[in-house]
GULO-212514 format. One line per 10 residues: number of its first residue (from 0); their letters; for each residue x, y, z of N, C-alpha, C. Coordinates in steps of 0.2 Angstrom, whole numbers, plus 5000, padded with zeros to 4 digits. Example, Ala and Ser with C-alpha at 12.3 -4.5 7.8 and 13.67 -1.06 7.14 Angstrom:
BEGIN
0 = as = 5066/4972/5039/5062/4978/5039/5066/4984/5039  5064/4989/5035/5068/4995/5036/5064/5000/5039
***
This chain:
BEGIN
0 = xxxxxxxxxx = 4670/4677/5101/4675/4680/5096/4681/4675/5095  4683/4674/5089/4689/4670/5088/4695/4673/5091  4700/4669/5094/4706/4671/5096/4711/4670/5090  4715/4675/5088/4720/4675/5083/4727/4673/5086  4731/4669/5083/4737/4668/5085/4743/4670/5080  4747/4674/5081/4753/4676/5077/4759/4674/5080  4763/4670/5077/4770/4668/5080/4769/4666/5087  4764/4662/5089/4764/4659/5096/4760/4664/5101  4759/4670/5099/4756/4675/5103/4748/4676/5102  4744/4674/5107/4737/4675/5106/4735/4682/5106
10 = xxxxxxxxxx = 4730/4683/5102/4727/4690/5101/4720/4690/5102  4717/4694/5106/4710/4695/5107/4708/4698/5113  4701/4699/5114/4699/4703/5120/4701/4700/5127  4702/4694/5127/4704/4691/5134/4712/4691/5134  4716/4694/5130/4723/4694/5130/4725/4701/5130  4731/4702/5133/4734/4709/5133/4735/4711/5126  4735/4718/5125/4735/4721/5118/4741/4719/5114  4741/4718/5108/4746/4716/5104/4749/4722/5100  4755/4725/5102/4757/4731/5100/4762/4730/5094  4761/4733/5089/4765/4733/5083/4769/4739/5082
20 = xxxxxxxxxx = 4775/4738/5081/4780/4744/5080/4781/4745/5072  4779/4750/5069/4779/4751/5062/4785/4755/5060  4790/4752/5057/4796/4756/5055/4795/4760/5049  4791/4757/5044/4790/4761/5038/4796/4763/5035  4796/4769/5032/4802/4772/5028/4807/4776/5033  4807/4775/5039/4811/4779/5044/4818/4777/5044  4820/4772/5040/4827/4770/5039/4831/4775/5035  4827/4780/5032/4830/4785/5028/4835/4783/5022  4833/4777/5020/4837/4774/5014/4844/4770/5016  4845/4769/5023/4851/4766/5025/4849/4759/5028
30 = xxxxxxxxxx = 4852/4754/5025/4851/4747/5028/4853/4747/5035  4859/4750/5036/4862/4750/5043/4857/4753/5048  4854/4759/5046/4849/4762/5050/4843/4757/5051  4841/4754/5046/4835/4749/5047/4837/4744/5052  4843/4741/5052/4844/4736/5057/4844/4739/5064  4847/4746/5064/4847/4749/5071/4840/4750/5073  4835/4752/5069/4828/4753/5070/4825/4747/5073  4827/4741/5069/4824/4735/5071/4826/4733/5078  4832/4734/5080/4835/4733/5086/4832/4737/5092  4831/4743/5090/4828/4748/5095/4821/4747/5096
40 = xxxxxxxxxx = 4817/4745/5091/4810/4743/5091/4809/4737/5095  4814/4732/5095/4813/4726/5099/4814/4727/5106  4818/4732/5108/4820/4734/5114/4814/4738/5118  4809/4740/5114/4803/4744/5117/4799/4739/5120  4799/4732/5119/4794/4728/5122/4788/4727/5117  4788/4729/5111/4783/4728/5106/4782/4721/5105  4776/4719/5103/4775/4712/5102/4777/4710/5095  4777/4715/5090/4779/4713/5083/4782/4720/5080  4786/4719/5075/4789/4724/5071/4786/4723/5064  4784/4729/5061/4782/4729/5054/4786/4733/5049
50 = xxxxxxxxxx = 4787/4731/5043/4790/4735/5038/4785/4735/5032  4787/4738/5027/4782/4739/5021/4786/4736/5015  4783/4732/5011/4786/4729/5005/4784/4731/4999  4787/4736/4995/4786/4738/4989/4792/4741/4985  4791/4742/4979/4796/4746/4975/4792/4752/4972  4795/4757/4970/4791/4762/4967/4787/4760/4961  4790/4755/4957/4787/4752/4951/4781/4747/4953  4781/4745/4959/4775/4741/4961/4769/4745/4964  4771/4751/4965/4766/4756/4968/4763/4760/4963  4767/4762/4958/4764/4768/4953/4769/4768/4947
60 = xxxxxxxxxx = 4768/4773/4943/4773/4774/4937/4776/4780/4938  4782/4781/4934/4786/4787/4935/4782/4792/4930  4778/4797/4933/4775/4802/4929/4774/4808/4933  4775/4814/4930/4775/4820/4933/4768/4824/4932  4763/4821/4929/4757/4825/4929/4754/4827/4935  4749/4832/4936/4747/4834/4942/4743/4828/4946  4741/4823/4942/4737/4818/4946/4742/4813/4950  4749/4814/4948/4754/4810/4951/4758/4814/4956  4756/4820/4957/4759/4824/4962/4756/4825/4969  4759/4825/4974/4756/4825/4981/4756/4832/4983
70 = xxxxxxxxxx = 4750/4834/4986/4749/4840/4989/4744/4839/4995  4745/4843/5000/4740/4843/5006/4742/4838/5011  4748/4836/5011/4751/4830/5016/4758/4832/5018  4761/4829/5022/4768/4830/5024/4773/4829/5018  4770/4826/5013/4775/4825/5007/4774/4829/5001  4771/4835/5002/4770/4840/4997/4776/4841/4993  4775/4841/4986/4780/4842/4981/4783/4836/4978  4782/4830/4981/4784/4824/4978/4779/4822/4973  4782/4818/4968/4778/4814/4964/4777/4807/4968  4772/4803/4966/4771/4797/4970/4777/4793/4969
80 = xxxxxxxxxx = 4780/4793/4963/4786/4788/4961/4792/4790/4966  4793/4797/4966/4799/4799/4970/4798/4798/4977  4792/4798/4980/4791/4797/4987/4792/4789/4988  4789/4785/4984/4790/4778/4985/4797/4776/4984  4801/4779/4980/4808/4777/4978/4812/4779/4985  4810/4785/4988/4814/4787/4994/4812/4783/5000  4806/4781/5001/4803/4778/5007/4803/4770/5007  4805/4767/5001/4804/4760/5000/4809/4756/5005  4807/4751/5007/4812/4746/5010/4814/4741/5005  4820/4742/5002/4821/4738/4996/4821/4730/4997
90 = xxxxxxxxxx = 4818/4727/4992/4817/4719/4993/4824/4716/4995  4829/4718/4992/4836/4715/4994/4838/4716/5001  4834/4720/5005/4836/4721/5012/4832/4716/5016  4826/4713/5013/4822/4709/5017/4825/4703/5021  4829/4699/5017/4832/4693/5020/4836/4695/5026  4840/4701/5026/4844/4703/5031/4840/4705/5037  4834/4708/5036/4830/4711/5041/4827/4705/5045  4824/4700/5041/4821/4694/5044/4826/4690/5048  4832/4690/5045/4837/4686/5049/4839/4689/5056  4839/4696/5056/4841/4700/5062/4835/4699/5067
100 = xxxxxxxxxx = 4829/4699/5064/4823/4699/5069/4823/4692/5072  4825/4687/5068/4825/4680/5071/4831/4680/5077  4836/4683/5075/4842/4683/5080/4839/4686/5087  4835/4692/5086/4833/4696/5092/4827/4692/5095  4824/4687/5092/4818/4684/5095/4812/4688/5094  4812/4692/5089/4806/4696/5089/4802/4695/5082  4795/4695/5083/4791/4694/5077/4792/4700/5072  4793/4698/5066/4793/4703/5060/4789/4701/5055  4784/4706/5052/4780/4704/5046/4780/4711/5043  4776/4711/5037/4776/4717/5033/4769/4718/5029
110 = xxxxxxxxxx = 4769/4724/5026/4763/4725/5022/4765/4724/5015  4763/4719/5011/4764/4719/5004/4760/4723/5000  4762/4725/4994/4758/4730/4990/4757/4727/4983  4760/4721/4982/4758/4718/4976/4760/4710/4977  4758/4706/4972/4759/4699/4973/4767/4697/4973  4771/4701/4970/4778/4699/4971/4781/4700/4978  4778/4705/4981/4780/4706/4988/4777/4701/4993  4770/4698/4991/4767/4693/4995/4772/4687/4995  4774/4685/4989/4778/4679/4988/4785/4680/4991  4788/4685/4991/4794/4687/4995/4793/4685/5002
120 = xxxxxxxxxx = 4788/4688/5005/4787/4688/5012/4785/4681/5014  4781/4677/5010/4780/4671/5011/4786/4666/5011  4790/4667/5006/4796/4663/5006/4801/4665/5012  4801/4671/5015/4805/4672/5021/4802/4670/5027  4796/4667/5027/4793/4664/5033/4789/4670/5037  4787/4675/5034/4783/4680/5038/4777/4677/5041  4775/4678/5047/4770/4674/5051/4763/4677/5050  4763/4683/5046/4756/4686/5045/4757/4691/5040  4752/4694/5037/4752/4699/5032/4748/4705/5034  4750/4711/5033/4746/4717/5034/4744/4720/5028
130 = xxxxxxxxxx = 4738/4721/5027/4735/4725/5021/4734/4732/5023  4738/4737/5020/4737/4744/5021/4730/4747/5019  4729/4752/5023/4722/4756/5021/4721/4757/5014  4726/4760/5011/4725/4762/5004/4724/4756/4999  4726/4750/5002/4725/4744/4998/4719/4740/5000  4715/4742/5004/4710/4739/5007/4704/4738/5001  4705/4742/4996/4700/4741/4991/4703/4737/4985  4709/4734/4986/4712/4730/4981/4711/4723/4982  4705/4721/4980/4702/4714/4982/4706/4709/4979  4709/4709/4973/4713/4704/4970/4719/4703/4974
140 = xxxxxxxxxx = 4722/4708/4977/4728/4708/4981/4726/4704/4988  4720/4706/4991/4718/4703/4997/4717/4695/4996  4714/4694/4990/4713/4686/4989/4719/4683/4988  4724/4686/4985/4730/4682/4983/4734/4681/4990  4734/4687/4994/4737/4686/5001/4734/4681/5005  4727/4681/5005/4723/4676/5009/4725/4669/5007  4726/4668/5001/4728/4661/4999/4734/4658/5002  4738/4662/5005/4744/4659/5008/4742/4656/5015  4736/4657/5017/4734/4654/5023/4737/4656/5030  4739/4662/5030/4742/4665/5036/4737/4670/5039
150 = xxxxxxxxxx = 4738/4672/5045/4734/4677/5048/4735/4684/5044  4729/4688/5043/4729/4694/5040/4727/4700/5044  4730/4705/5043/4727/4712/5047/4726/4716/5041  4720/4719/5041/4718/4724/5036/4716/4731/5040  4719/4736/5038/4718/4743/5040/4712/4746/5036  4707/4749/5039/4701/4751/5036/4701/4759/5035  4706/4762/5035/4706/4769/5034/4703/4771/5027  4699/4776/5027/4696/4778/5021/4690/4774/5018  4690/4768/5021/4685/4763/5018/4678/4764/5022  4673/4764/5018/4666/4764/5021/4664/4757/5023
160 = xxxxxxxxxx = 4658/4756/5026/4656/4750/5028/4655/4744/5023  4653/4747/5017/4652/4742/5011/4659/4740/5009  4664/4744/5009/4671/4743/5006/4674/4738/5011  4673/4739/5018/4676/4734/5023/4673/4727/5022  4666/4727/5021/4663/4721/5019/4666/4717/5013  4667/4721/5008/4670/4718/5002/4677/4715/5004  4681/4719/5008/4688/4717/5009/4688/4710/5014  4683/4710/5018/4682/4704/5023/4680/4698/5019  4675/4699/5014/4673/4694/5010/4679/4691/5006  4683/4696/5003/4688/4694/4999/4693/4689/5003
170 = xxxxxxxxxx = 4695/4692/5009/4699/4688/5013/4697/4681/5015  4690/4681/5017/4687/4674/5018/4687/4670/5012  4685/4672/5007/4684/4668/5001/4691/4666/4998  4696/4670/5000/4703/4668/4998/4706/4663/5002  4703/4662/5008/4706/4656/5012/4708/4659/5019  4708/4665/5021/4710/4668/5027/4705/4666/5032  4707/4662/5037/4703/4661/5043/4704/4665/5049  4710/4668/5050/4712/4672/5055/4713/4680/5053  4708/4684/5055/4708/4691/5052/4707/4696/5057  4711/4701/5057/4711/4707/5062/4709/4713/5058
180 = xxxxxxxxxx = 4704/4717/5060/4703/4723/5057/4705/4729/5061  4709/4734/5058/4711/4739/5062/4707/4746/5060  4704/4749/5065/4701/4755/5063/4707/4760/5062  4706/4765/5058/4711/4769/5056/4709/4775/5052  4712/4781/5054/4711/4787/5050/4717/4789/5046  4717/4788/5039/4722/4789/5035/4724/4796/5034  4726/4800/5039/4729/4806/5039/4735/4807/5043  4740/4811/5041/4746/4810/5044/4749/4817/5046  4748/4819/5052/4745/4815/5057/4737/4815/5057  4734/4811/5061/4727/4811/5061/4725/4815/5067
190 = xxxxxxxxxx = 4719/4819/5066/4717/4823/5072/4713/4819/5077  4714/4821/5083/4711/4817/5088/4703/4817/5087  4701/4823/5086/4693/4823/5086/4690/4820/5080  4694/4817/5075/4691/4813/5070/4693/4806/5070  4695/4804/5076/4697/4797/5077/4691/4792/5078  4686/4795/5081/4680/4791/5082/4681/4784/5085  4684/4784/5091/4686/4777/5094/4680/4773/5095  4674/4776/5096/4668/4772/5097/4666/4767/5091  4670/4768/5086/4669/4763/5080/4671/4756/5082  4676/4756/5086/4680/4750/5088/4675/4744/5090
200 = xxxxxxxxxx = 4671/4745/5095/4667/4739/5096/4662/4737/5091  4660/4742/5087/4655/4740/5081/4659/4736/5076  4665/4738/5075/4669/4735/5070/4670/4728/5071  4672/4726/5077/4673/4719/5079/4666/4715/5079  4661/4718/5081/4654/4715/5081/4652/4714/5074  4652/4719/5070/4649/4719/5063/4652/4714/5059  4659/4712/5060/4662/4707/5056/4665/4701/5060  4663/4701/5066/4665/4695/5070/4672/4693/5070  4676/4699/5071/4683/4698/5071/4686/4702/5076  4693/4701/5077/4697/4704/5082/4698/4711/5079
210 = xxxxxxxxxx = 4697/4717/5083/4697/4723/5081/4703/4727/5085  4706/4732/5081/4712/4736/5084/4712/4742/5081  4717/4746/5082/4718/4753/5080/4725/4754/5077  4725/4756/5070/4731/4759/5067/4731/4766/5068  4736/4768/5073/4735/4775/5075/4740/4780/5072  4738/4785/5069/4742/4790/5066/4742/4797/5070  4738/4797/5076/4738/4803/5080/4745/4805/5083  4746/4811/5086/4752/4813/5089/4751/4810/5096  4757/4807/5098/4758/4805/5105/4754/4798/5106  4753/4796/5112/4750/4789/5114/4743/4789/5117
220 = xxxxxxxxxx = 4740/4795/5118/4734/4795/5122/4729/4792/5119  4728/4793/5112/4722/4790/5108/4723/4782/5108  4729/4780/5107/4730/4773/5107/4728/4769/5114  4731/4773/5119/4729/4770/5126/4721/4770/5127  4718/4775/5125/4711/4776/5126/4707/4771/5122  4710/4769/5117/4707/4764/5112/4706/4757/5116  4711/4755/5121/4710/4749/5124/4704/4748/5128  4702/4754/5131/4695/4754/5135/4689/4752/5130  4690/4753/5124/4684/4752/5119/4685/4745/5115  4690/4742/5118/4691/4735/5115/4696/4734/5110
230 = xxxxxxxxxx = 4701/4738/5109/4706/4737/5104/4711/4732/5107  4711/4726/5103/4716/4721/5104/4723/4721/5101  4723/4726/5096/4729/4727/5093/4730/4735/5092  4737/4737/5093/4739/4744/5092/4744/4744/5087  4744/4748/5082/4750/4749/5078/4751/4756/5078  4758/4757/5078/4760/4764/5079/4767/4765/5076  4768/4771/5072/4775/4772/5069/4780/4773/5074  4786/4771/5072/4792/4772/5076/4798/4775/5072  4802/4779/5076/4808/4782/5073/4813/4782/5079  4820/4782/5077/4825/4783/5082/4825/4790/5085
240 = xxxxxxxxxx = 4823/4795/5081/4823/4802/5083/4819/4806/5077  4814/4810/5080/4810/4814/5075/4815/4819/5071  4820/4821/5075/4824/4826/5072/4828/4824/5066  4829/4817/5066/4833/4814/5060/4829/4815/5054  4822/4816/5054/4818/4816/5048/4817/4809/5046  4813/4809/5040/4811/4803/5037/4804/4804/5035  4801/4799/5031/4795/4800/5028/4789/4800/5033  4790/4797/5038/4784/4796/5044/4787/4799/5050  4792/4802/5050/4795/4804/5057/4791/4809/5061  4788/4813/5058/4784/4818/5062/4779/4815/5066
250 = xxxxxxxxxx = 4775/4810/5064/4770/4807/5068/4772/4800/5071  4779/4799/5072/4781/4793/5075/4784/4794/5082  4784/4789/5086/4786/4789/5092/4794/4787/5093  4797/4790/5097/4804/4789/5098/4804/4783/5103  4810/4779/5104/4811/4773/5108/4808/4774/5115  4810/4779/5119/4807/4780/5126/4799/4780/5126  4797/4784/5121/4790/4785/5120/4786/4779/5118  4789/4775/5114/4786/4769/5112/4786/4764/5118  4791/4764/5121/4791/4759/5127/4786/4761/5132  4785/4767/5133/4779/4770/5137/4772/4768/5134
260 = xxxxxxxxxx = 4772/4768/5128/4765/4766/5124/4764/4759/5126  4769/4755/5125/4768/4747/5126/4766/4746/5133  4769/4749/5138/4768/4748/5145/4761/4751/5147  4759/4757/5144/4753/4760/5146/4747/4756/5143  4748/4754/5137/4742/4750/5134/4741/4743/5137  4746/4740/5140/4745/4734/5143/4742/4735/5150  4744/4741/5153/4742/4743/5160/4734/4745/5159  4732/4748/5154/4725/4750/5153/4721/4743/5152  4724/4738/5148/4720/4732/5148/4719/4729/5154  4725/4728/5158/4724/4725/5165/4719/4729/5169
270 = xxxxxxxxxx = 4719/4735/5169/4714/4739/5173/4707/4738/5171  4705/4736/5165/4698/4734/5163/4695/4729/5168  4699/4724/5169/4696/4719/5174/4689/4717/5173  4685/4716/5178/4678/4713/5177/4674/4718/5181  4667/4717/5180/4662/4721/5183/4663/4719/5191  4664/4723/5195/4665/4721/5202/4664/4727/5207  4660/4725/5212/4658/4730/5217/4660/4728/5224  4663/4723/5225/4665/4720/5231/4672/4723/5233  4674/4723/5240/4680/4725/5242/4686/4722/5238  4690/4726/5236/4696/4724/5232/4702/4722/5237
280 = xxxxxxxxxx = 4706/4718/5235/4711/4716/5239/4716/4722/5241  4717/4726/5236/4721/4732/5237/4718/4737/5242  4711/4736/5243/4708/4741/5248/4707/4739/5255  4709/4732/5256/4709/4729/5263/4712/4734/5268  4718/4736/5267/4721/4740/5272/4718/4747/5273  4714/4749/5268/4711/4756/5269/4704/4756/5272  4701/4750/5272/4694/4749/5275/4694/4752/5282  4699/4751/5286/4699/4753/5293/4699/4760/5294  4700/4764/5289/4700/4771/5289/4693/4774/5287  4688/4770/5286/4681/4772/5284/4678/4775/5291
290 = xxxxxxxxxx = 4673/4779/5290/4669/4781/5296/4665/4776/5300  4665/4776/5306/4660/4772/5310/4658/4775/5316  4654/4772/5320/4651/4776/5327/4656/4774/5332  4658/4780/5336/4662/4780/5341/4660/4783/5347  4662/4781/5353/4660/4785/5359/4665/4791/5360  4663/4797/5360/4668/4803/5360/4668/4806/5366  4663/4804/5371/4663/4807/5378/4661/4801/5383  4664/4801/5389/4662/4796/5393/4655/4796/5395  4652/4790/5395/4645/4789/5396/4644/4784/5402  4640/4786/5407/4638/4781/5413/4633/4776/5410
300 = xxxxxxxxxx = 4633/4771/5414/4627/4766/5412/4620/4769/5413  4616/4768/5408/4609/4771/5409/4609/4778/5406  4614/4781/5405/4614/4788/5401/4612/4787/5394  4608/4793/5392/4606/4793/5385/4612/4794/5380  4611/4790/5375/4616/4791/5369/4614/4797/5365  4618/4802/5364/4616/4808/5360/4622/4810/5356  4621/4815/5352/4625/4818/5347/4632/4821/5351  4631/4822/5357/4637/4824/5361/4642/4819/5363  4639/4813/5364/4643/4807/5366/4645/4802/5361  4641/4802/5355/4641/4797/5350/4642/4801/5343
310 = xxxxxxxxxx = 4647/4799/5339/4648/4802/5333/4651/4797/5328  4650/4799/5321/4653/4796/5316/4659/4799/5314  4665/4795/5316/4671/4797/5314/4676/4792/5311  4682/4793/5309/4687/4788/5308/4690/4786/5314  4692/4780/5315/4693/4774/5310/4686/4770/5310  4687/4764/5307/4681/4761/5305/4679/4754/5309  4681/4754/5315/4680/4748/5319/4674/4748/5323  4670/4753/5322/4663/4753/5326/4658/4751/5321  4652/4752/5323/4646/4751/5319/4645/4756/5313  4642/4754/5308/4642/4758/5302/4638/4764/5304
320 = xxxxxxxxxx = 4640/4770/5301/4636/4776/5302/4629/4776/5301  4626/4771/5296/4619/4771/5295/4615/4769/5301  4618/4767/5306/4614/4765/5312/4614/4771/5317  4617/4777/5316/4617/4782/5320/4610/4784/5323  4605/4785/5318/4598/4787/5320/4595/4782/5325  4596/4776/5324/4594/4770/5328/4597/4770/5335  4603/4773/5336/4606/4773/5342/4605/4779/5346  4604/4785/5343/4603/4791/5347/4596/4790/5350  4596/4792/5357/4590/4792/5361/4590/4785/5365  4594/4780/5363/4594/4774/5367/4599/4775/5373
330 = xxxxxxxxxx = 4599/4770/5378/4603/4771/5384/4609/4766/5384  4614/4768/5387/4620/4764/5387/4619/4758/5392  4621/4752/5390/4620/4746/5393/4625/4745/5399  4631/4749/5398/4636/4749/5403/4640/4756/5403  4645/4756/5407/4649/4762/5406/4653/4762/5400  4653/4768/5396/4656/4768/5390/4662/4773/5390  4668/4772/5388/4674/4776/5388/4675/4779/5382  4677/4786/5382/4679/4790/5376/4684/4786/5372  4683/4785/5365/4687/4782/5361/4686/4774/5360  4680/4772/5363/4678/4765/5361/4674/4765/5355
340 = xxxxxxxxxx = 4675/4760/5351/4670/4759/5345/4664/4756/5348  4658/4759/5345/4652/4757/5347/4649/4751/5344  4646/4746/5348/4643/4740/5346/4637/4739/5349  4633/4735/5346/4626/4734/5348/4625/4732/5356  4630/4728/5358/4630/4726/5365/4631/4732/5370  4633/4738/5367/4634/4743/5372/4627/4748/5372  4622/4745/5368/4616/4749/5368/4611/4745/5371  4607/4748/5377/4602/4745/5380/4596/4743/5376  4593/4737/5377/4587/4736/5373/4581/4740/5376  4577/4742/5371/4571/4746/5373/4566/4742/5376
350 = x = 4566/4735/5375/4561/4730/5378/4562/4729/5385
***
């Protein structure tokens, strides 16, 4: 499987998971808060920070018919236009955010939602592009983005296998060579039991690409579990404090929680290791406390070795317990003292 590189960081199964901190609209309409979010996100140890690049007019039209009203989500009561007007990260903020990210030495990129956003991000030197789940069926947008020749990440929420195939083909035909697919459940929050993490290895194999998880579940357990199934990328929403509110605050992690997510995902990847059944280095000090055969009662030379004078006990400096049946009934080759580890030279030959 191909290794992807974003801003000098290698991404793939043989590398530690790439954790993306999604700020989204949790700046609550304040550029100063957006900068603070960026700084706090950088301090979590995340590998990259992501924003979203759109205006309400690039997303929808200002219309109040029922088709444009939201229900059954955390944003009930909004029209699409009003939600995107509130949640947008204005285009005029982008230069300042990219400048601050550069000062912090942290990777920043974004999800563009139309061609103007793609051009803006490209002009600002974004090292990659992320296509959101809802835009995974917008093949013209995917082709336009791919033509920039930078790595692309596509979330697959709501997309069936055929739609994912179309998106991948559009990206490849558009010129994208470095592609990451993120398994995703586009529900906010997403139920654990519908996350279906076993999709991850199939996703990577089916499309010969690096696979990861865009996670909208509560907490970090699902994200950490995904590492065991091959997720090379984790994307999770971030806020300074859920109590402050914000479009995505309810299912976002706070700074300490996100720091723990980063640590735990990387620990989980390290723990995968290799298929191994040999004694591990960390076990060497414990091996002496395994059971082995010991003399538990003084034995004279020539006396019969029995269950009364030979037992399997800790520590492990004697013969392995599997030899107990072979030893019992034999005779001692010399005087044996209580507390001695048993060895074959202490057992008289039957010949």
